[in-house]
C-alpha positions in Angstrom: 0.0 0.0 0.0 2.8 2.4 0.9 5.0 1.6 -2.2 8.0 2.1 0.1 9.1 1.1 3.6 7.1 2.8 6.3 10.4 3.7 8.1 14.0 3.3 7.4 15.1 1.0 10.2 18.6 2.4 10.1 17.3 5.9 10.9 17.9 6.4 14.6 16.0 9.7 14.8 12.7 7.8 14.8 11.5 6.9 18.3 8.0 5.4 18.2 6.6 2.8 20.5 5.2 -0.4 19.1 1.7 0.7 20.1 2.1 4.1 18.4 3.5 2.5 15.3 0.5 0.1 15.2 -1.9 3.1 15.6 0.0 5.1 12.9 -0.1 2.2 10.3 -3.8 1.5 11.2 -4.7 5.1 10.7 -3.0 5.2 7.3 -4.7 2.0 6.2 -8.1 3.0 7.5 -8.0 6.4 5.9 -6.0 5.4 2.8 -3.5 8.2 3.5 0.3 8.5 3.5 2.3 8.3 6.7 3.2 11.9 6.3 -0.5 13.0 6.6 -0.8 11.3 10.1 -1.9 14.1 12.5 1.0 13.4 14.9 3.6 12.7 12.3 5.4 16.0 12.8 5.4 15.9 16.6 8.7 15.1 18.2 7.0 12.7 20.6 3.6 11.1 19.5 0.7 11.4 21.9 -0.3 8.4 23.9 -3.8 7.8 25.2 -2.2 5.9 28.0 -0.6 9.1 29.3 -3.2 11.8 30.2 -0.4 14.5 30.4 0.3 13.8 26.7 -3.1 14.6 25.5 -3.7 18.1 24.0 -7.5 18.5 24.0 -10.0 18.0 26.8 -12.0 15.7 24.5 -8.9 13.5 24.3 -9.4 12.8 28.0 -13.1 12.0 27.5 -12.4 9.6 24.7 -9.6 8.0 26.7 -12.1 7.5 29.6 -14.6 5.9 27.1 -11.8 3.7 25.7 -11.0 2.6 29.3 -14.7 1.7 29.9 -14.7 -0.4 26.7 -11.5 -2.2 27.7 -13.0 -3.0 31.1 -16.0 -4.5 29.3 -13.4 -6.6 27.3 -14.5 -4.8 24.0 -10.9 -4.5 23.0 -11.6 -3.9 19.3 -14.0 -1.1 20.1 -11.4 0.5 22.5 -8.6 0.2 20.0 -10.7 1.8 17.3 -11.7 4.6 19.7 -8.0 5.2 20.5 -7.2 5.5 16.8 -10.1 7.9 16.2 -8.8 10.1 19.1 -5.3 10.1 17.7 -6.7 11.2 14.4 -8.3 14.1 16.2 -11.8 13.2 15.1 -13.5 13.9 18.4 -17.1 14.2 17.2 -16.8 10.9 15.4 -15.1 9.4 18.5 -18.1 10.5 20.6 -20.5 9.0 18.1 -18.5 5.7 18.1 -18.3 5.6 21.9 -22.1 6.1 22.2 -22.9 3.5 19.6 -20.5 1.0 21.2 -22.0 1.6 24.7 -25.5 1.1 23.3 -24.5 -2.0 21.4 -22.7 -3.5 24.4 -25.3 -2.5 27.0 -22.8 -0.2 28.8 -24.1 2.8 30.8 -21.1 5.1 31.4 -20.9 7.2 34.6 -23.2 10.2 34.7 -20.3 12.6 35.1 -18.6 11.3 32.0 -21.8 11.6 30.0 -22.4 15.1 31.2 -18.9 16.2 30.3 -19.3 14.7 26.8 -22.7 16.4 26.4 -21.1 19.7 27.4 -18.4 19.4 24.7 -18.8 21.7 21.7 -18.3 18.6 19.5 -21.6 17.1 20.8 -23.9 18.4 18.1 -27.7 18.3 18.4 -29.1 15.4 16.3 -25.9 13.4 16.4 -25.7 9.8 17.7 -23.7 11.3 20.6 -26.5 13.7 21.5 -29.4 11.3 21.1 -27.8 8.3 22.8 -26.1 10.5 25.5 -29.5 12.0 26.4 -31.2 8.6 26.5 -28.4 7.3 28.8 -28.7 10.4 31.0 -32.5 9.9 31.3 -31.9 6.2 32.1 -29.4 7.0 34.9 -31.7 9.7 36.2 -34.6 7.3 36.4 -32.6 4.6 38.1 -30.6 6.7 40.5 -32.1 10.1 41.2 -29.4 10.9 43.8 -26.6 10.5 41.2 -27.2 13.9 39.6 -27.5 17.3 41.3 -31.0 18.9 40.8 -29.5 21.8 38.7 -28.3 19.4 36.0 -30.3 19.9 32.8 -30.5 17.3 30.1 -30.3 19.1 26.8 -33.2 18.4 24.4 
């Protein structure tokens, strides 16, 4: 697919973990793009979802939390895909994917995480994130009224 080696193994200036290399190659294959178009290609040190201090955007942290929830549910393929979406910087798509995965797997994320996601500017009205997130918030509100403070408003 790349018509050339991905990296020159004799080039000692490249310092990429096995996990990051996997994500990089997966991103290139998934999007059909060159390795130079990878969003983190020009960073000195690639970001890692495993290191919260290495994440640039608050929505990175939210997607990392959702990926952790998916891993705990042993939905490793879903978690890996969500990590790759976060690395690509596609946060709105990541939220949609997280919500669809949670619904498919019967997972109800913590109320605080749902509220944080719903407060993101990337949670657009009418999106899967918006619809499924509101449904999950209503579900948690119905099952545990003490879990949310009374001033919390579910967006319609």
